[in-house]
N, C-alpha and C positions, 0 to 999 in steps of 0.2 A: 847381083841383087843385094840391096842394102839389108843388113842384119841388125837385130836388136842385141846390143851388148848389155849384159846384166850381171849384177853381183848378187850371189845367193848366200844365205846363211847355211854353211856346210856343217857346222857343229856348234854346240853352245859353249861360250867361254866359261872357264873356271877361274875367277879372278880377272886379271887384266886380259883383254882380248889379244889374240895372236893372229898373224896373217892367215894361218891354216883354218881359222874359223869361217873364212869366206872363200867363195869360188867364183871366178869370172868365167862366163860362158857366152856363147853366141846362140841366138834362137831366131827363127823366122820372124819377120816384121809382123806385129799383130795388126789385125784389120778390125775396124770398129763395127759393131753390130748396131741395130736400131737403138737410139738413145745414148750411144757412146761417142767418144771423141778420141782421136789419135793425136798424141802430143809428142813433138820432138823435144826432149828434155835438154835444156841448155845449161841449167845450174842445179846443183843438189845441195841442200842444206845439211850441215853436220851439226848435230845437237846432242848435248849430254844425255838426254832421255833415251837415246838409241841404245845405251847399254842395258837399260831395263827391258826394252823391247826384245832383246836377244834371249831373255830368260823364258823358260816354259811357264805357262799359266797366264792368268789374267789379273791385272790391277785395274786401272782405268781404261786399259786397252789390252787386248790379248797379245801374248807373245808371238813373235814371228815363228812360223813352223819351219822345221829343218827342210832345206831344199827350196824354200820360198825366196822370192826377191827380197833383199833387205829393205825394210821399211825406211822411208825418208821423205821429207817434204822436198818438192822440186818445182821448178818453174821453167816454162818454155813456150814454144809456138805451136799452134794447132796446124797439123798437116792435113787432116781430114775430119769432117764432122758429120754425124748423123743425129745431131741434137739441135733443136731449133734455136737454142740460145747462144750457140757458138758457131763461128765461121772460120774458114781457113785463113790463117794469118793472125788470128787473135792470140794475145799472150795470156797465159793462164798459170795458176799454181794449184797445188794439191798434194796429196800423198802419192806421189808418182812412183816411189821406190828408187833404188839405186840402179838405174838403167837408162839407156839412151833414148828409148821410146816407151811410152806408156799409153795403154788403151783403157780409158776409165769412163764410167757413167758420168754424164754431164753434171748431175747434181753433186758430184764429189769434187768439182772444179770451181775455181773462182776466176772470173775475168779480171785482168790487171789493167790499171790505168797508168801507163808509163810516163804520163805528164807529171805524176806525183813524185817520180824518182826512178833511177835506173833499176833494171831487173833484179839485181842482187839485193836492193833494199827491200823488195817484196818478200824475200826470205829472211830478212833481218828485222830492221827497225819498223818496217811496215808489214811484217809478217808475224808468224807465231811468237818469236821472241819479243817483238815490240808490244804485241797484245798482252803477253804475260807480264811485262814490266808495267804497262799502263794500268791494267785492271788489278794486278797484284798489289801495286802501291796505292792507287787511288781508291779502289773498292775494298780491299782487304786491310791495307795499312792505314787508310784514312788520315793522311798527314795534315797537320795544321800549321799555318805560317808561324815561324819562330821555333818549331820543334827540330830535334836532331834525328836524322835518319842515318842508320848505320847499315851498310851493305857488305855482307860477307861474300867475297868473290865479285869484286866491282869492275874488273877490267874486261869481262866478257860482254857480249851484246846486251844481255838482260840487265846485268848489274850497272853498266855504264848508263843505260837508258833510265833505269830507276833513279840513279843519283841526279841525273840532269832534270828529270821531271820534278824531283824533290826541290831542286834549286828554283825551278820555274814557279813552284808553289810557295816560295818564300821560306823554305826550310834550310837548315844546315845539312850538308851531305859529307859523310866520312865513309871510306871503304878500304878493303884490303885488296892487295894484288901481289903477284909473285916476282916482280922485278922493279928496279929503280926506274926503268924506262916506262913501264906501265903506270907506276905511281905518278910520274911526271905528267903522263898523258891525262890521267884523271884530274889532276889539279890544274894544269896549264891549259888543256884543251876542253875538258868537260866541266870545269868550274867547281870541282869538289873543294870543300874547305880543308880537307886533309886526306892523306892516303898512307896506309901502313903496309910496309913490305913484310909480309908474314914469314918470309924465309930468313930475314936478317935482323928484324927488329923485335923487341919485347912487345908483343901485342897488347898485353894488359896495361903496361905502363903508358904506351902511346894512346890507348883508348881512354885512359883516365885523363890524359892531357888534352886530347881532342874533344872529348865529350864530358866536360866537367860536371854537367847537370844530369848526366845519364843519357840513355838512349830511349827515345820516344817510339821510334819505329825501327825494328830489326828485320831486315829483309835478307833471308838466308838462302844462299845458293850452294853452300859448302858442307854444312854439318860438321861433326867431329869437334875438335878442340876449339876452333874459332867460334862455333855456335855456343859452346859452354862459356867461353870468356864473355861473349856478347850478352848472354843471359844474366851473368853476374852483374852487369852494369845497366840493367833496365831501370828506367825512371818509373815513377808511380803512374799507373794507367797505360803503360806501354802496350803496343801491338806488335806481335811477332808473326811474321809471314814466312812460312816454309815453302820455298819454291823448288829447291833441289838439295842434293847432298853429294856433290861430285867427289868429295874426299872419301866417300863410303861405297860408291857404286861397284868398285872392283874388289871390295873386301869380301871374304867368305861369309861374314855375318855383319849386317849393319849395326853400328853402335848408336844408341839413342842418347839424348842429352842427359848429363849428370846433374846439371844445375836447374832442373825443371821446377824445384820448389820456389825459385825466384818468381815464377809466374804467380804464385800465391801471394808472396810478401809484397810484390810490386802491384798487386791487383791488376795484373796484365791479362791479355788474351793471346792465345796462340791459334793460328788458323793456317790452312793450306790454300794454294792456288793451282787449279787446273784450268788452263786457258779456254778449253772447249765449253766450259760453263757460260762463257760470255760471247759465244759465237754470233748471236743475233745483234750484238752491239759493236762488231768489228768495224763497221763503216764509220761509226762515231770516233773510234780511236784512230783509225787511219787518217781521217780528215784533220783531227787535232795534231797528231804527230807530224803530218805533212806540213801543216802550217808552221809548226815550231822549227822544222828542218829548213823551210824556205826563208824564215826570218832570222836564222842563225842562232836561235836559242838552244837547238839540239844538234849534236854532231854524232856521226857514226863512222865506223871503220870496218873494212872487209879484209879478211885474210884469205886470198885465193890460192887454191891448189889446182893444178892442171891435170886432166885426164882421169877417166873412170878407173883406169888401172891403179891409180893412186888413192883409191877410196880408203884403204887401211891406214896409210901414213897420215892422211888428212884427219881421219877419225881419232888417231892417237894424239894429235895435237891437243885435243880437248882434255885428255886424261893425263897428259904429261905437263900441261900448262905452257906449252910452247906456242900456242896460238896468240895472236894479237888482234882482237876484234872478232867479228863474225866469220866463222870458217865456212867457206863455200867452195864446192868442187865444180870446176868448169869442165863440161863434157867436150 
């Protein structure tokens, strides 16, 4: 009889996660109750936000309880449905967790249209990361043609998408990445006007050269020193969008920005983006992103890892910077 293989949160990480924080186990296959849907999970999304979900307490979403299936977005095929909106064979996505099978209420799932792109895109550029990039830049950053958009942490799925949308909207796009290969990808494939290797280059000097009139929109995925340097180069009226702080997630205490007074002198605004605030408008973003993908204005890249037993090494790609594109676990 087929079993459900699932990864549980066994203990809470202190600093960087270790393999012992997770436990892989087998359980009986779940059966859908009235209003529920049984999904065979084909792909699992690895996202930086997962580190925050491992902590106790609640921010915008409660922490995963010890012994619970590790929270994750997933996509797969409906095996059985007791919900009128879903049929066997439909492809769906939702917070499936890190497991081979998920039994969820129908209202927590989204039916996917694979004519818009392959399944992995629905966890990346057409999923939560793409929605974050789209609404974070356009609604929070409000870029105008001719402005300069600086993306701290540009080679990940969110940063690369933000930069490309900025170019589509007539802006200059400059970003940071952690290798020469990633910098070339940003410039040669994604159309960025410049990319800074934060591991080998003088970020401040390169930022001055690439953004001589200052930064109009600072989209931050990193926090720490790069955020501080970016704040020091804000143009008057700049908008700062805080999306994440991956440099700080595994630190015992997160460090806030030191150059925050530049918000005052630049008459800038600082805001945050939580993608779930725009849930009612996802269809709008998916339609537009899909159009850009089809006409070649937008490119995306997936970094696949095989096997649920490799959840931990796949997760660590995010926090060590060894990923190249959207990290997806193939079950």
